[in-house]
C-alpha positions in Angstrom: 15.3 38.1 -27.2 11.6 37.8 -27.5 9.9 36.4 -30.6 8.0 38.9 -32.6 4.0 38.5 -32.4 3.1 37.8 -36.4 1.0 40.5 -37.8 -2.9 40.3 -38.1 -2.6 40.8 -42.3 0.1 38.0 -42.5 -2.1 35.8 -40.3 -4.9 36.6 -42.8 -2.8 35.8 -45.9 -1.7 32.5 -44.4 -5.3 31.5 -43.1 -7.2 32.5 -46.5 -4.5 31.5 -48.9 -4.7 27.7 -47.7 -8.2 26.2 -48.5 -7.2 23.3 -46.0 -7.2 26.3 -43.3 -10.1 27.6 -44.0 -11.6 23.7 -43.8 -10.3 23.2 -40.5 -11.9 26.6 -39.3 -15.4 25.4 -41.0 -15.1 21.8 -39.0 -14.0 23.8 -35.8 -17.0 26.1 -36.3 -19.3 23.2 -36.8 -18.3 21.6 -33.5 -15.9 18.8 -35.1 -13.0 19.6 -32.6 -11.2 16.2 -32.6 -8.4 15.5 -35.1 -9.8 12.0 -36.1 -13.0 13.5 -36.8 -11.6 16.1 -38.9 -9.8 13.4 -41.2 -12.7 11.8 -41.6 -14.7 14.6 -42.5 -13.0 15.9 -45.6 -11.9 13.5 -48.4 -8.3 14.4 -49.4 -7.5 16.3 -45.7 -4.2 14.0 -44.7 -3.2 13.7 -40.9 0.6 15.4 -42.0 -2.2 18.5 -43.5 -4.1 18.8 -40.7 -1.6 18.7 -38.1 0.6 21.2 -39.7 -2.6 23.6 -39.9 -3.7 23.0 -36.4 -0.2 23.9 -35.4 0.2 26.8 -37.3 -3.4 28.1 -35.9 -2.3 27.1 -32.3 0.9 29.0 -32.8 -1.4 32.2 -34.6 -3.6 32.2 -31.3 -6.5 31.0 -33.3 -6.7 27.9 -31.7 -6.2 26.4 -28.3 -5.2 22.5 -28.1 -6.6 20.8 -25.2 -5.1 16.9 -24.1 -6.9 15.2 -21.7 -4.7 12.9 -19.5 -6.6 9.7 -20.8 -5.7 6.0 -22.7 -6.3 6.6 -25.7 -4.8 10.0 -25.7 -7.8 12.3 -26.4 -6.8 16.0 -27.9 -9.5 18.8 -28.8 -9.5 22.2 -30.7 -11.2 25.2 -29.9 -11.1 28.9 -30.8 -9.3 31.2 -28.2 -11.0 35.1 -28.1 -8.7 36.6 -30.5 -10.1 33.0 -32.7 -13.0 34.3 -32.3 -12.5 37.7 -33.1 -10.1 36.3 -36.3 -13.5 34.5 -37.8 -15.3 37.7 -37.6 -12.6 38.8 -40.6 -13.5 35.5 -42.5 -17.3 36.2 -41.9 -17.0 39.9 -43.6 -14.8 38.3 -46.6 -17.6 35.5 -47.2 -20.4 38.3 -46.9 -18.5 40.2 -49.5 -18.2 37.5 -51.9 -21.5 36.8 -51.8 -22.4 40.7 -52.5 -20.1 40.2 -55.5 -21.7 37.3 -56.5 -25.0 38.6 -56.5 -24.1 41.8 -58.3 
């Protein structure tokens, strides 16, 4: 039996409801794509939490993980085509927040 794809509303709730997920997305948008650099870039972001957030976003199809066969191993994350569309939703939320704050 095939697994059911999560709904977009479920993904939005899951991502927007988690400050660390939003932080990880912001890092990737800034070009910080390697997990070690991500944990160094944000105070309080642990490797455990980062790996959970990255795995969830890969499962949702927002990010893709690329592993390079090198020693030491290198892993990078980037947005999928769906992920680029997904962050448009986050941009709209940011725009709405700015409008509310200026009223």
